[in-house]
Biopython code that builds the backbone (N, CA, C, O; Angstrom):
import numpy as np
from Bio.PDB.StructureBuilder import StructureBuilder

atoms = [
    (1, "UNK", "N", (-3.489, 8.548, -36.348)),
    (1, "UNK", "CA", (-3.546, 7.792, -35.098)),
    (1, "UNK", "C", (-2.707, 8.469, -34.005)),
    (1, "UNK", "O", (-3.139, 8.584, -32.858)),
    (2, "UNK", "N", (-1.519, 8.907, -34.377)),
    (2, "UNK", "CA", (-0.661, 9.576, -33.395)),
    (2, "UNK", "C", (-1.311, 10.855, -32.879)),
    (2, "UNK", "O", (-1.153, 11.221, -31.714)),
    (3, "UNK", "N", (-2.018, 11.505, -33.733)),
    (3, "UNK", "CA", (-2.706, 12.720, -33.332)),
    (3, "UNK", "C", (-3.743, 12.445, -32.251)),
    (3, "UNK", "O", (-3.871, 13.200, -31.287)),
    (4, "UNK", "N", (-4.476, 11.359, -32.426)),
    (4, "UNK", "CA", (-5.500, 10.988, -31.447)),
    (4, "UNK", "C", (-4.860, 10.657, -30.100)),
    (4, "UNK", "O", (-5.375, 11.044, -29.051)),
    (5, "UNK", "N", (-3.750, 9.949, -30.132)),
    (5, "UNK", "CA", (-3.055, 9.579, -28.895)),
    (5, "UNK", "C", (-2.569, 10.840, -28.178)),
    (5, "UNK", "O", (-2.739, 10.970, -26.966)),
    (6, "UNK", "N", (-1.966, 11.764, -28.923)),
    (6, "UNK", "CA", (-1.489, 13.011, -28.318)),
    (6, "UNK", "C", (-2.647, 13.844, -27.761)),
    (6, "UNK", "O", (-2.519, 14.483, -26.717)),
    (7, "UNK", "N", (-3.760, 13.829, -28.461)),
    (7, "UNK", "CA", (-4.925, 14.581, -27.986)),
    (7, "UNK", "C", (-5.444, 14.016, -26.669)),
    (7, "UNK", "O", (-5.791, 14.768, -25.758)),
    (8, "UNK", "N", (-5.496, 12.703, -26.574)),
    (8, "UNK", "CA", (-5.958, 12.061, -25.334)),
    (8, "UNK", "C", (-4.963, 12.304, -24.213)),
    (8, "UNK", "O", (-5.360, 12.592, -23.084)),
    (9, "UNK", "N", (-3.674, 12.193, -24.509)),
    (9, "UNK", "CA", (-2.656, 12.436, -23.492)),
    (9, "UNK", "C", (-2.694, 13.878, -23.007)),
    (9, "UNK", "O", (-2.374, 14.152, -21.850)),
    (10, "UNK", "N", (-3.082, 14.801, -23.881)),
    (10, "UNK", "CA", (-3.207, 16.192, -23.486)),
    (10, "UNK", "C", (-4.320, 16.429, -22.480)),
    (10, "UNK", "O", (-4.287, 17.401, -21.726)),
    (11, "UNK", "N", (-5.306, 15.538, -22.469)),
    (11, "UNK", "CA", (-6.413, 15.660, -21.514)),
    (11, "UNK", "C", (-6.075, 15.105, -20.140)),
    (11, "UNK", "O", (-6.696, 15.479, -19.146)),
    (12, "UNK", "N", (-5.088, 14.211, -20.081)),
    (12, "UNK", "CA", (-4.711, 13.581, -18.815)),
    (12, "UNK", "C", (-3.849, 14.517, -17.986)),
    (12, "UNK", "O", (-3.101, 15.320, -18.545)),
    (13, "UNK", "N", (-3.940, 14.429, -16.646)),
    (13, "UNK", "CA", (-3.071, 15.254, -15.798)),
    (13, "UNK", "C", (-1.620, 14.814, -15.943)),
    (13, "UNK", "O", (-1.352, 13.653, -16.253)),
    (14, "UNK", "N", (-0.685, 15.728, -15.723)),
    (14, "UNK", "CA", (0.733, 15.400, -15.875)),
    (14, "UNK", "C", (1.208, 14.427, -14.799)),
    (14, "UNK", "O", (2.093, 13.610, -15.053)),
    (15, "UNK", "N", (0.634, 14.505, -13.610)),
    (15, "UNK", "CA", (0.955, 13.550, -12.549)),
    (15, "UNK", "C", (-0.336, 12.884, -12.089)),
    (15, "UNK", "O", (-1.379, 13.526, -11.969)),
    (16, "UNK", "N", (-0.244, 11.599, -11.839)),
    (16, "UNK", "CA", (-1.418, 10.851, -11.388)),
    (16, "UNK", "C", (-1.701, 11.126, -9.915)),
    (16, "UNK", "O", (-0.769, 11.378, -9.151)),
    (17, "UNK", "N", (-2.960, 11.084, -9.503)),
    (17, "UNK", "CA", (-3.265, 11.216, -8.074)),
    (17, "UNK", "C", (-2.693, 10.018, -7.307)),
    (17, "UNK", "O", (-2.507, 8.954, -7.897)),
    (18, "UNK", "N", (-2.414, 10.165, -6.021)),
    (18, "UNK", "CA", (-1.804, 9.086, -5.236)),
    (18, "UNK", "C", (-2.560, 7.761, -5.316)),
    (18, "UNK", "O", (-1.950, 6.694, -5.245)),
    (19, "UNK", "N", (-3.871, 7.822, -5.461)),
    (19, "UNK", "CA", (-4.645, 6.585, -5.480)),
    (19, "UNK", "C", (-4.432, 5.774, -6.754)),
    (19, "UNK", "O", (-4.768, 4.590, -6.783)),
    (20, "UNK", "N", (-3.887, 6.373, -7.802)),
    (20, "UNK", "CA", (-3.666, 5.660, -9.062)),
    (20, "UNK", "C", (-2.205, 5.310, -9.323)),
    (20, "UNK", "O", (-1.912, 4.568, -10.261)),
    (21, "UNK", "N", (-1.301, 5.820, -8.527)),
    (21, "UNK", "CA", (0.125, 5.537, -8.728)),
    (21, "UNK", "C", (0.441, 4.114, -8.287)),
    (21, "UNK", "O", (-0.201, 3.581, -7.382)),
    (22, "UNK", "N", (1.429, 3.504, -8.926)),
    (22, "UNK", "CA", (1.827, 2.143, -8.568)),
    (22, "UNK", "C", (3.162, 2.118, -7.833)),
    (22, "UNK", "O", (3.655, 1.043, -7.490)),
    (23, "UNK", "N", (3.744, 3.265, -7.592)),
    (23, "UNK", "CA", (5.026, 3.333, -6.901)),
    (23, "UNK", "C", (4.827, 3.149, -5.394)),
    (23, "UNK", "O", (3.730, 3.372, -4.881)),
    (24, "UNK", "N", (5.891, 2.741, -4.680)),
    (24, "UNK", "CA", (5.774, 2.643, -3.225)),
    (24, "UNK", "C", (5.380, 3.981, -2.617)),
    (24, "UNK", "O", (5.791, 5.037, -3.098)),
    (25, "UNK", "N", (4.585, 3.930, -1.562)),
    (25, "UNK", "CA", (4.076, 5.142, -0.917)),
    (25, "UNK", "C", (3.808, 4.827, 0.544)),
    (25, "UNK", "O", (4.156, 3.750, 1.027)),
    (26, "UNK", "N", (3.186, 5.772, 1.252)),
    (26, "UNK", "CA", (2.845, 5.451, 2.635)),
    (26, "UNK", "C", (1.752, 4.381, 2.644)),
    (26, "UNK", "O", (1.094, 4.148, 1.629)),
    (27, "UNK", "N", (1.569, 3.753, 3.764)),
    (27, "UNK", "CA", (0.657, 2.608, 3.858)),
    (27, "UNK", "C", (-0.750, 2.947, 3.396)),
    (27, "UNK", "O", (-1.376, 2.152, 2.694)),
    (28, "UNK", "N", (-1.254, 4.101, 3.774)),
    (28, "UNK", "CA", (-2.636, 4.448, 3.450)),
    (28, "UNK", "C", (-2.825, 4.692, 1.955)),
    (28, "UNK", "O", (-3.882, 4.374, 1.409)),
    (29, "UNK", "N", (-1.832, 5.243, 1.296)),
    (29, "UNK", "CA", (-1.917, 5.431, -0.148)),
    (29, "UNK", "C", (-1.929, 4.083, -0.868)),
    (29, "UNK", "O", (-2.665, 3.904, -1.838)),
    (30, "UNK", "N", (-1.119, 3.139, -0.397)),
    (30, "UNK", "CA", (-1.093, 1.799, -0.998)),
    (30, "UNK", "C", (-2.437, 1.108, -0.791)),
    (30, "UNK", "O", (-2.967, 0.493, -1.717)),
    (31, "UNK", "N", (-2.992, 1.203, 0.417)),
    (31, "UNK", "CA", (-4.267, 0.546, 0.708)),
    (31, "UNK", "C", (-5.428, 1.200, -0.033)),
    (31, "UNK", "O", (-6.379, 0.515, -0.411)),
    (32, "UNK", "N", (-5.366, 2.505, -0.246)),
    (32, "UNK", "CA", (-6.473, 3.189, -0.923)),
    (32, "UNK", "C", (-6.576, 2.799, -2.394)),
    (32, "UNK", "O", (-7.615, 3.021, -3.014)),
    (33, "UNK", "N", (-5.522, 2.224, -2.963)),
    (33, "UNK", "CA", (-5.556, 1.764, -4.358)),
    (33, "UNK", "C", (-6.354, 0.481, -4.523)),
    (33, "UNK", "O", (-6.857, 0.193, -5.609)),
    (34, "UNK", "N", (-6.471, -0.290, -3.450)),
    (34, "UNK", "CA", (-7.135, -1.591, -3.514)),
    (34, "UNK", "C", (-8.625, -1.442, -3.198)),
    (34, "UNK", "O", (-9.013, -0.546, -2.449)),
    (35, "UNK", "N", (-9.451, -2.309, -3.763)),
    (35, "UNK", "CA", (-10.886, -2.253, -3.443)),
    (35, "UNK", "C", (-11.130, -2.575, -1.968)),
    (35, "UNK", "O", (-10.395, -3.361, -1.369)),
    (36, "UNK", "N", (-12.148, -1.974, -1.398)),
    (36, "UNK", "CA", (-12.492, -2.238, -0.005)),
    (36, "UNK", "C", (-11.498, -1.670, 0.985)),
    (36, "UNK", "O", (-11.427, -2.141, 2.120)),
    (37, "UNK", "N", (-10.722, -0.660, 0.583)),
    (37, "UNK", "CA", (-9.755, -0.054, 1.495)),
    (37, "UNK", "C", (-8.578, -0.940, 1.811)),
    (37, "UNK", "O", (-7.858, -0.683, 2.776)),
    (38, "UNK", "N", (-8.360, -1.980, 1.023)),
    (38, "UNK", "CA", (-7.201, -2.843, 1.202)),
    (38, "UNK", "C", (-7.381, -3.956, 2.207)),
    (38, "UNK", "O", (-6.414, -4.643, 2.535)),
    (39, "UNK", "N", (-8.589, -4.158, 2.707)),
    (39, "UNK", "CA", (-8.820, -5.244, 3.673)),
    (39, "UNK", "C", (-8.554, -6.576, 2.975)),
    (39, "UNK", "O", (-9.068, -6.834, 1.886)),
    (40, "UNK", "N", (-7.744, -7.416, 3.617)),
    (40, "UNK", "CA", (-7.356, -8.705, 3.044)),
    (40, "UNK", "C", (-6.057, -8.637, 2.257)),
    (40, "UNK", "O", (-5.503, -9.669, 1.879)),
    (41, "UNK", "N", (-5.573, -7.439, 2.011)),
    (41, "UNK", "CA", (-4.353, -7.225, 1.233)),
    (41, "UNK", "C", (-3.110, -7.560, 2.048)),
    (41, "UNK", "O", (-3.106, -7.397, 3.268)),
    (42, "UNK", "N", (-2.054, -8.027, 1.383)),
    (42, "UNK", "CA", (-0.751, -8.205, 2.009)),
    (42, "UNK", "C", (0.097, -7.007, 1.633)),
    (42, "UNK", "O", (0.188, -6.655, 0.457)),
    (43, "UNK", "N", (0.725, -6.367, 2.629)),
    (43, "UNK", "CA", (1.588, -5.209, 2.401)),
    (43, "UNK", "C", (2.885, -5.381, 3.187)),
    (43, "UNK", "O", (2.916, -6.041, 4.225)),
    (44, "UNK", "N", (3.950, -4.777, 2.675)),
    (44, "UNK", "CA", (5.240, -4.851, 3.377)),
    (44, "UNK", "C", (5.982, -3.536, 3.234)),
    (44, "UNK", "O", (5.712, -2.746, 2.329)),
    (45, "UNK", "N", (6.927, -3.314, 4.149)),
    (45, "UNK", "CA", (7.781, -2.134, 4.093)),
    (45, "UNK", "C", (8.901, -2.406, 3.085)),
    (45, "UNK", "O", (9.489, -3.488, 3.080)),
    (46, "UNK", "N", (9.186, -1.433, 2.246)),
    (46, "UNK", "CA", (10.216, -1.573, 1.224)),
    (46, "UNK", "C", (11.579, -1.881, 1.852)),
    (46, "UNK", "O", (12.373, -2.619, 1.269)),
    (47, "UNK", "N", (11.850, -1.332, 3.010)),
    (47, "UNK", "CA", (13.156, -1.545, 3.642)),
    (47, "UNK", "C", (13.397, -3.002, 4.006)),
    (47, "UNK", "O", (14.551, -3.421, 4.104)),
    (48, "UNK", "N", (12.334, -3.792, 4.210)),
    (48, "UNK", "CA", (12.528, -5.219, 4.487)),
    (48, "UNK", "C", (13.147, -5.905, 3.273)),
    (48, "UNK", "O", (14.056, -6.722, 3.417)),
    (49, "UNK", "N", (12.666, -5.581, 2.097)),
    (49, "UNK", "CA", (13.212, -6.159, 0.869)),
    (49, "UNK", "C", (14.650, -5.704, 0.672)),
    (49, "UNK", "O", (15.508, -6.500, 0.290)),
    (50, "UNK", "N", (14.920, -4.428, 0.929)),
    (50, "UNK", "CA", (16.268, -3.883, 0.766)),
    (50, "UNK", "C", (17.265, -4.554, 1.702)),
    (50, "UNK", "O", (18.443, -4.680, 1.368)),
    (51, "UNK", "N", (16.802, -4.982, 2.869)),
    (51, "UNK", "CA", (17.677, -5.652, 3.836)),
    (51, "UNK", "C", (17.762, -7.163, 3.592)),
    (51, "UNK", "O", (18.478, -7.864, 4.306)),
    (52, "UNK", "N", (17.041, -7.663, 2.594)),
    (52, "UNK", "CA", (17.092, -9.089, 2.274)),
    (52, "UNK", "C", (16.183, -9.942, 3.141)),
    (52, "UNK", "O", (16.326, -11.164, 3.176)),
    (53, "UNK", "N", (15.257, -9.314, 3.836)),
    (53, "UNK", "CA", (14.311, -10.044, 4.677)),
    (53, "UNK", "C", (13.160, -10.490, 3.785)),
    (53, "UNK", "O", (12.448, -9.645, 3.243)),
    (54, "UNK", "N", (12.963, -11.777, 3.622)),
    (54, "UNK", "CA", (11.983, -12.313, 2.688)),
    (54, "UNK", "C", (10.764, -12.901, 3.387)),
    (54, "UNK", "O", (10.819, -13.288, 4.555)),
    (55, "UNK", "N", (9.658, -12.958, 2.641)),
    (55, "UNK", "CA", (8.400, -13.596, 3.074)),
    (55, "UNK", "C", (7.842, -12.976, 4.361)),
    (55, "UNK", "O", (7.351, -13.687, 5.238)),
    (56, "UNK", "N", (7.923, -11.650, 4.462)),
    (56, "UNK", "CA", (7.378, -10.925, 5.611)),
    (56, "UNK", "C", (6.335, -9.934, 5.112)),
    (56, "UNK", "O", (6.545, -9.266, 4.100)),
    (57, "UNK", "N", (5.222, -9.836, 5.811)),
    (57, "UNK", "CA", (4.158, -8.932, 5.390)),
    (57, "UNK", "C", (3.131, -8.767, 6.497)),
    (57, "UNK", "O", (3.095, -9.534, 7.460)),
    (58, "UNK", "N", (2.299, -7.752, 6.338)),
    (58, "UNK", "CA", (1.117, -7.552, 7.170)),
    (58, "UNK", "C", (-0.087, -7.972, 6.345)),
    (58, "UNK", "O", (-0.196, -7.599, 5.176)),
    (59, "UNK", "N", (-0.990, -8.741, 6.936)),
    (59, "UNK", "CA", (-2.268, -9.022, 6.307)),
    (59, "UNK", "C", (-3.273, -8.064, 6.935)),
    (59, "UNK", "O", (-3.573, -8.154, 8.125)),
    (60, "UNK", "N", (-3.784, -7.157, 6.128)),
    (60, "UNK", "CA", (-4.654, -6.084, 6.619)),
    (60, "UNK", "C", (-6.037, -6.645, 6.938)),
    (60, "UNK", "O", (-6.650, -7.320, 6.111)),
    (61, "UNK", "N", (-6.523, -6.357, 8.153)),
    (61, "UNK", "CA", (-7.832, -6.862, 8.578)),
    (61, "UNK", "C", (-8.878, -5.760, 8.684)),
    (61, "UNK", "O", (-10.077, -6.029, 8.610)),
    (62, "UNK", "N", (-8.421, -4.502, 8.860)),
    (62, "UNK", "CA", (-9.369, -3.401, 9.045)),
    (62, "UNK", "C", (-8.667, -2.094, 8.714)),
    (62, "UNK", "O", (-7.488, -1.926, 9.027)),
    (63, "UNK", "N", (-9.382, -1.167, 8.084)),
    (63, "UNK", "CA", (-8.804, 0.141, 7.779)),
    (63, "UNK", "C", (-9.806, 1.244, 8.063)),
    (63, "UNK", "O", (-11.018, 1.030, 8.039)),
    (64, "UNK", "N", (-9.281, 2.414, 8.328)),
    (64, "UNK", "CA", (-10.080, 3.627, 8.447)),
    (64, "UNK", "C", (-9.278, 4.720, 7.735)),
    (64, "UNK", "O", (-8.414, 5.359, 8.335)),
    (65, "UNK", "N", (-9.574, 4.926, 6.454)),
    (65, "UNK", "CA", (-8.833, 5.878, 5.645)),
    (65, "UNK", "C", (-9.514, 7.241, 5.669)),
    (65, "UNK", "O", (-10.739, 7.334, 5.751)),
    (66, "UNK", "N", (-8.703, 8.305, 5.595)),
    (66, "UNK", "CA", (-9.255, 9.656, 5.529)),
    (66, "UNK", "C", (-8.345, 10.522, 4.664)),
    (66, "UNK", "O", (-7.246, 10.104, 4.298)),
    (67, "UNK", "N", (-8.800, 11.715, 4.342)),
    (67, "UNK", "CA", (-8.066, 12.659, 3.495)),
    (67, "UNK", "C", (-7.667, 12.018, 2.162)),
    (67, "UNK", "O", (-6.502, 12.045, 1.765)),
    (68, "UNK", "N", (-8.651, 11.448, 1.489)),
    (68, "UNK", "CA", (-8.474, 10.825, 0.179)),
    (68, "UNK", "C", (-7.409, 9.735, 0.173)),
    (68, "UNK", "O", (-6.693, 9.572, -0.815)),
    (69, "UNK", "N", (-7.300, 8.995, 1.262)),
    (69, "UNK", "CA", (-6.364, 7.881, 1.328)),
    (69, "UNK", "C", (-4.939, 8.257, 1.664)),
    (69, "UNK", "O", (-4.041, 7.429, 1.511)),
    (70, "UNK", "N", (-4.697, 9.474, 2.114)),
    (70, "UNK", "CA", (-3.343, 9.882, 2.484)),
    (70, "UNK", "C", (-3.040, 9.655, 3.959)),
    (70, "UNK", "O", (-1.874, 9.592, 4.347)),
    (71, "UNK", "N", (-4.059, 9.534, 4.773)),
    (71, "UNK", "CA", (-3.906, 9.323, 6.208)),
    (71, "UNK", "C", (-4.973, 8.341, 6.672)),
    (71, "UNK", "O", (-5.882, 7.995, 5.918)),
    (72, "UNK", "N", (-4.852, 7.899, 7.910)),
    (72, "UNK", "CA", (-5.861, 7.017, 8.472)),
    (72, "UNK", "C", (-5.279, 6.109, 9.534)),
    (72, "UNK", "O", (-4.288, 6.433, 10.187)),
    (73, "UNK", "N", (-5.920, 4.965, 9.690)),
    (73, "UNK", "CA", (-5.476, 3.930, 10.621)),
    (73, "UNK", "C", (-5.660, 2.596, 9.933)),
    (73, "UNK", "O", (-6.567, 2.420, 9.120)),
    (74, "UNK", "N", (-4.783, 1.648, 10.269)),
    (74, "UNK", "CA", (-4.892, 0.306, 9.693)),
    (74, "UNK", "C", (-4.499, -0.722, 10.746)),
    (74, "UNK", "O", (-3.602, -0.491, 11.557)),
    (75, "UNK", "N", (-5.180, -1.851, 10.721)),
    (75, "UNK", "CA", (-4.913, -2.956, 11.629)),
    (75, "UNK", "C", (-4.680, -4.219, 10.817)),
    (75, "UNK", "O", (-5.173, -4.356, 9.697)),
    (76, "UNK", "N", (-3.926, -5.132, 11.394)),
    (76, "UNK", "CA", (-3.672, -6.372, 10.682)),
    (76, "UNK", "C", (-2.910, -7.373, 11.528)),
    (76, "UNK", "O", (-2.705, -7.181, 12.726)),
    (77, "UNK", "N", (-2.496, -8.450, 10.867)),
    (77, "UNK", "CA", (-1.699, -9.506, 11.503)),
    (77, "UNK", "C", (-0.358, -9.574, 10.799)),
    (77, "UNK", "O", (-0.283, -9.566, 9.570)),
    (78, "UNK", "N", (0.712, -9.641, 11.604)),
    (78, "UNK", "CA", (2.069, -9.661, 11.069)),
    (78, "UNK", "C", (2.515, -11.101, 10.815)),
    (78, "UNK", "O", (2.367, -11.977, 11.667)),
    (79, "UNK", "N", (3.061, -11.318, 9.628)),
    (79, "UNK", "CA", (3.684, -12.598, 9.273)),
    (79, "UNK", "C", (5.158, -12.314, 9.027)),
    (79, "UNK", "O", (5.504, -11.510, 8.162)),
    (80, "UNK", "N", (6.029, -12.977, 9.791)),
    (80, "UNK", "CA", (7.465, -12.743, 9.689)),
    (80, "UNK", "C", (8.140, -14.030, 9.248)),
    (80, "UNK", "O", (8.101, -15.046, 9.943)),
    (81, "UNK", "N", (8.759, -13.964, 8.076)),
    (81, "UNK", "CA", (9.413, -15.115, 7.447)),
    (81, "UNK", "C", (8.468, -16.308, 7.352)),
    (81, "UNK", "O", (8.850, -17.452, 7.597)),
    (82, "UNK", "N", (7.223, -16.007, 6.989)),
    (82, "UNK", "CA", (6.222, -17.038, 6.730)),
    (82, "UNK", "C", (5.441, -17.505, 7.938)),
    (82, "UNK", "O", (4.478, -18.255, 7.781)),
    (83, "UNK", "N", (5.818, -17.090, 9.143)),
    (83, "UNK", "CA", (5.128, -17.524, 10.359)),
    (83, "UNK", "C", (4.297, -16.379, 10.926)),
    (83, "UNK", "O", (4.749, -15.236, 10.985)),
    (84, "UNK", "N", (3.088, -16.703, 11.339)),
    (84, "UNK", "CA", (2.210, -15.687, 11.913)),
    (84, "UNK", "C", (2.733, -15.286, 13.289)),
    (84, "UNK", "O", (2.897, -16.133, 14.167)),
    (85, "UNK", "N", (2.992, -14.005, 13.472)),
    (85, "UNK", "CA", (3.505, -13.474, 14.737)),
    (85, "UNK", "C", (2.357, -12.967, 15.601)),
    (85, "UNK", "O", (2.330, -13.205, 16.809)),
    (86, "UNK", "N", (1.414, -12.270, 14.984)),
    (86, "UNK", "CA", (0.288, -11.676, 15.707)),
    (86, "UNK", "C", (-0.850, -12.681, 15.827)),
    (86, "UNK", "O", (-1.350, -13.175, 14.817)),
    (87, "UNK", "N", (-1.258, -12.983, 17.044)),
    (87, "UNK", "CA", (-2.400, -13.882, 17.238)),
    (87, "UNK", "C", (-3.718, -13.166, 16.973)),
    (87, "UNK", "O", (-4.666, -13.754, 16.453)),
    (88, "UNK", "N", (-3.760, -11.903, 17.333)),
    (88, "UNK", "CA", (-4.959, -11.106, 17.078)),
    (88, "UNK", "C", (-4.531, -9.836, 16.347)),
    (88, "UNK", "O", (-3.352, -9.484, 16.334)),
    (89, "UNK", "N", (-5.492, -9.162, 15.747)),
    (89, "UNK", "CA", (-5.141, -7.969, 14.976)),
    (89, "UNK", "C", (-4.547, -6.898, 15.876)),
    (89, "UNK", "O", (-4.928, -6.753, 17.038)),
    (90, "UNK", "N", (-3.603, -6.151, 15.312)),
    (90, "UNK", "CA", (-2.990, -5.047, 16.037)),
    (90, "UNK", "C", (-2.783, -3.889, 15.069)),
    (90, "UNK", "O", (-2.767, -4.079, 13.853)),
    (91, "UNK", "N", (-2.629, -2.713, 15.609)),
    (91, "UNK", "CA", (-2.450, -1.524, 14.778)),
    (91, "UNK", "C", (-1.099, -1.602, 14.071)),
    (91, "UNK", "O", (-0.092, -1.964, 14.679)),
    (92, "UNK", "N", (-1.086, -1.265, 12.800)),
    (92, "UNK", "CA", (0.144, -1.315, 12.007)),
    (92, "UNK", "C", (0.911, -0.005, 12.220)),
    (92, "UNK", "O", (0.422, 1.077, 11.894)),
    (93, "UNK", "N", (2.121, -0.128, 12.773)),
    (93, "UNK", "CA", (2.964, 1.039, 13.050)),
    (93, "UNK", "C", (3.840, 1.382, 11.844)),
    (93, "UNK", "O", (4.048, 0.548, 10.962)),
    (94, "UNK", "N", (4.343, 2.598, 11.813)),
    (94, "UNK", "CA", (5.252, 3.039, 10.759)),
    (94, "UNK", "C", (4.568, 3.313, 9.439)),
    (94, "UNK", "O", (5.208, 3.322, 8.387)),
    (95, "UNK", "N", (3.269, 3.534, 9.495)),
    (95, "UNK", "CA", (2.494, 3.665, 8.265)),
    (95, "UNK", "C", (2.826, 4.921, 7.473)),
    (95, "UNK", "O", (2.753, 4.897, 6.244)),
    (96, "UNK", "N", (3.184, 6.007, 8.125)),
    (96, "UNK", "CA", (3.568, 7.233, 7.426)),
    (96, "UNK", "C", (5.088, 7.388, 7.343)),
    (96, "UNK", "O", (5.597, 8.111, 6.487)),
    (97, "UNK", "N", (5.797, 6.715, 8.227)),
    (97, "UNK", "CA", (7.240, 6.886, 8.330)),
    (97, "UNK", "C", (7.989, 6.172, 7.218)),
    (97, "UNK", "O", (8.992, 6.691, 6.728)),
    (98, "UNK", "N", (7.528, 4.989, 6.805)),
    (98, "UNK", "CA", (8.234, 4.182, 5.824)),
    (98, "UNK", "C", (7.453, 4.073, 4.518)),
    (98, "UNK", "O", (6.259, 4.370, 4.473)),
    (99, "UNK", "N", (8.135, 3.647, 3.460)),
    (99, "UNK", "CA", (7.493, 3.372, 2.177)),
    (99, "UNK", "C", (6.973, 1.939, 2.194)),
    (99, "UNK", "O", (7.633, 1.034, 2.702)),
    (100, "UNK", "N", (5.787, 1.745, 1.635)),
    (100, "UNK", "CA", (5.127, 0.453, 1.634)),
    (100, "UNK", "C", (4.811, 0.032, 0.204)),
    (100, "UNK", "O", (4.751, 0.860, -0.704)),
    (101, "UNK", "N", (4.609, -1.280, 0.021)),
    (101, "UNK", "CA", (4.218, -1.815, -1.272)),
    (101, "UNK", "C", (3.299, -3.016, -1.036)),
    (101, "UNK", "O", (3.312, -3.616, 0.039)),
    (102, "UNK", "N", (2.516, -3.353, -2.034)),
    (102, "UNK", "CA", (1.622, -4.511, -1.925)),
    (102, "UNK", "C", (2.415, -5.795, -2.090)),
    (102, "UNK", "O", (3.455, -5.806, -2.748)),
    (103, "UNK", "N", (1.926, -6.884, -1.493)),
    (103, "UNK", "CA", (2.580, -8.189, -1.575)),
    (103, "UNK", "C", (3.500, -8.426, -0.402)),
    (103, "UNK", "O", (3.534, -7.637, 0.542)),
    (104, "UNK", "N", (4.253, -9.523, -0.461)),
    (104, "UNK", "CA", (5.195, -9.842, 0.616)),
    (104, "UNK", "C", (6.600, -9.463, 0.173)),
    (104, "UNK", "O", (6.875, -9.346, -1.021)),
    (105, "UNK", "N", (7.487, -9.272, 1.145)),
    (105, "UNK", "CA", (8.857, -8.859, 0.827)),
    (105, "UNK", "C", (9.642, -10.003, 0.237)),
    (105, "UNK", "O", (10.817, -9.841, -0.092)),
]
sb = StructureBuilder()
sb.init_structure("model")
sb.init_model(0)
sb.init_chain("A")
sb.init_seg("    ")
for serial, (resi, resn, name, xyz) in enumerate(atoms, 1):
    if name == "N":
        sb.init_residue(resn, " ", resi, " ")
    sb.init_atom(name, np.array(xyz, "f"), 0.0, 1.0, " ", f" {name:<3s}", serial, name[0])
structure = sb.get_structure()
């Protein structure tokens, strides 16, 4: 049995492609992991959690991903401490600058 497991592991790449990783990444990499380009997904910047800011997230309404999900554009509505801040969708800033994760902070 161990032999079979080692044989299968030998076929797998040593590092997973960005679309399969579960670690925090740029916004587009996080969204590319979800079906439909992440539309409807809640995402937050990791630094919000580190600063103790809770229940804050972007609800993604539209995406345009390119370069295998490493770059693109994303729009959504901002919820800050549980209250909707954005009345209409707006472009999500800091998408490449900060680390992002799925869910709310």
